[in-house]
N, C-alpha and C positions, 0 to 999 in steps of 0.2 A: 558477615553478611551470612544467611543461611543461603545453599544454591537452588537454587529454583530447578523443579524437577518436574522438566521438559528434554521431549526428542527434538532432535535438531530442526530440520524443514519439514522430515518424514514422518507419517504415522507410524509409531512403535507398535510393534504389540508385546510392547514389556512393561504396558501402562505407565510412558511417559506423560509427561506435565508440558503445558504449555503455557502463554499468559495474556489473555485476549478481552476485549471490550468493544463497547458500540455507543454512540455518541451519536447527537445531535439529531438533530427535525430536518425531514427534506425541504428545498424550500424550492426544489423541481421533479418533477417523477422521469425517473429514468424510462425511455420509450425506446421499442424495439422497433424494427420499422424492415420492412422488407426491401429485395433490390428495386420494384416495381414503386415502394414511396419514397427511394433515396432522391430522385430527381427535383418531387416537392420538398424537402427538406434542403437539397443543395440551394433552389430557388428562394425559398425563405427563408434561410441562411445570407445567400448574398441580397436580399432585401433589407437584411438586417446591418447590414455593413462587415458580414464576414466574406473574405474574400476571394476565399479556396476552402473546401471542403474535402480532404482526404478520405478514398474509402476504400480499403482493402479486398480485395479484387479475387485473391487467390484461392477461396475456397467460399462460401454462400453467407455463411456465418459472420456478423459485424455485429457489433453492440451497436447503440446510438444511444446517446442520454440528452437532454438537452438541460440546462442550466440557463441561468440567468447572471450579468454582468454588466456594469457601469460603468459608462464610455463620453466621458464630457459633461459628467452628472446624469445620462439618459439611460436609462435599463434598457438592455437589447436580449433579446432570445438567441443562445449560442449552438448549435448541431454539434458535437463533435464522434467521430465513429472512431469504432476501436475494430481491428483485425483480428477476430477469436481464433489465429491459428498461430503456433508460432513459426520462427525460422524450422525447427526440428519436425514440424507438421505435426505436434500435439496438439491437444482444443483448449481453449480456453472457455468454452460454450458452458460447462458446470460451474466454473469458479462465477461466469458470469450470471447462472440461475442464483446460486446459492444467496449472492451479493442482491440479487433485486429483489428477491424472495426474504430480504433481511434474516439469511438465517447464519449469524455472523458466526458462528463457532465451529460449522460447516463449512463456509467459505474458509474458514483459517484455518482447518485442518486439509483442506483442496489444495489452501497455498502450499501449504507442507510439500505434500503431494507430489506438485507439479515442479517443486523447484528443486524434489531431487532430478524428476525425468527431465528438466535443465541443467541439472549439474552433471550429468551422464550417465552411464549403465553400472561406474561402482558405486555411485552413491542409492542409484535405485537400489541395487544389491545391500548395500549397509543398511539403506532406508533410514538414511539423515547425511546431511550435506556437511564434509569438512571444509574447512577454513576455506582451504589451497584448493578448492573447485572453484569458491563463487567467480574465481575469474575464467569460467567457463562458459555461463551465464550468460548469452547476448545482451547487450545495452538493448535492442529492440525489444525482446521476450520480456525483461527486466524493467520494463517502461512499461508496457504489456499491461503485467499483473499490478503493479503499481498505481495506474492510470481509472481502471476498472474500482479496484477499492477508496481510491478519490472521488471518482463519479457517484458511487452509489450509495457514500457517508456522506455526501457533500463536503469532501472537502477535509475529512476529520481522521480517517485512517489512511496508511500506506506508509512506504518504507521512506517515501518524499519529506512525508508530515514529519517521520520518527527527526529524520538527517538534520531537518529545521530545529527542532527541538533540541538533539544533540549537540547541534552547534553553539544553538545558546544557553546550553548546559554548561557550557565550557569545555565539552568532551568529558564532564566528570559522568563516570557510572552511573554512584549512588543517585546524584540529580536529574539525570537523565532517567532513571527507574522511577522514582518517587513522581516526574511530573506525567511519567507517562501510568500513573497508576499500576505497576508491577510489584511494589513494595506495602508493606503495613510496616508500622513499626512491632521491634518485637522486645525492646525496653527502652530507658531513657538515654542510653546511649549507641544504640544501633538499629537496625531495618531487618526485614528480613523477606526473601520471596514469598509469595501470596502463591497458597498450593490451588493445582489444579484439578478440575473446573471451578472448583465449586465458587474460590473466593474472586475470581473473574468477573468481569460487569459486562456481559454478551447482549448488550442491546446500544444501540446507538443515539440514545438519548443521554440528558443528563442526569447522574452527575458523572457516565464514565467520560476521563481524559481525553484531551485530543492525542492521537497519537497511541494508542492504547492497542490497537490493532493494525497488521497483522502481528503473532507472536515469532519469536525465535530464541532458541533455547542459551540458556544460558550455565547450563548445566556442565559443561568444559570448559566452562568460560566466556568469555567477552570478545574473542577473538573472530567466532563466526561472525555477530555482527558487527562488530568494527567492520569486517571486509564488506557486508553488505552497505552499510552504509556509506562506506567510502569507493562501492564500486562505479565506474562510471557513467554508469546510467542516471544519477543522483548527483554528477557534479553543475548543473545546472543552480542548487540547494545553494553551492560554495559561492557564484559568481552574482548570483543575485544580493547572498550578503555582504559581498564587497560593493559591491553596488548603492547599496543603503546603506552600508558607511563612507563611502569618499563624498566628501565638501563639495556641495550644489556648487561652489562656484569655480571647479576642473572643469562645468562643463559651460562656461560661461553662464 
């Protein structure tokens, strides 16, 4: 399989490539609210069965998305907030803005830049993340980045989405790359990585596959992507998979 021309997580001046797509239609529109509106969101959420609404207050920047969920067969509206300031003080506002505007390619580039920042000074200088630096990214920060992608793609994009697909692919890379749409048939015997950016789908609508974004470099192998998907921020994906595979009789 040919290697994908893409930079690791950061934007490279050497014409790096990545993989990306967009898909799915929003069933609910993300909404921004000031602090003065948060109380009304909290009240509304409580009336709809939400017991608590967590609001980040270190900075005034907070993303609020409204989504629909079903509980006991009843459609309910749930407000979720994400603090847009990382543990190191970096802002996620630009990422939020690009995702909210549906500028998926720009959001993908901003994600790579942010992950360099989150991984440390050496990654910033190098302009790409080495696999051993992934552990320096906090669970909180990686969860925030992932949550923004999921909120504004209606659950179609994000690292946790990719982790689920990877697990369901038996953690086999060829199968995973095929499912997320990062490869195309080279001949009857093998596939090759798509060329960045023209062969990728920068749209959230069909036929863009689930998990197509954000992109991760495969030029230096799959170790970096494996470290990201195995990050503790996404341990819950494994736990959910275990629960689904556990026989119902074990729960009484």
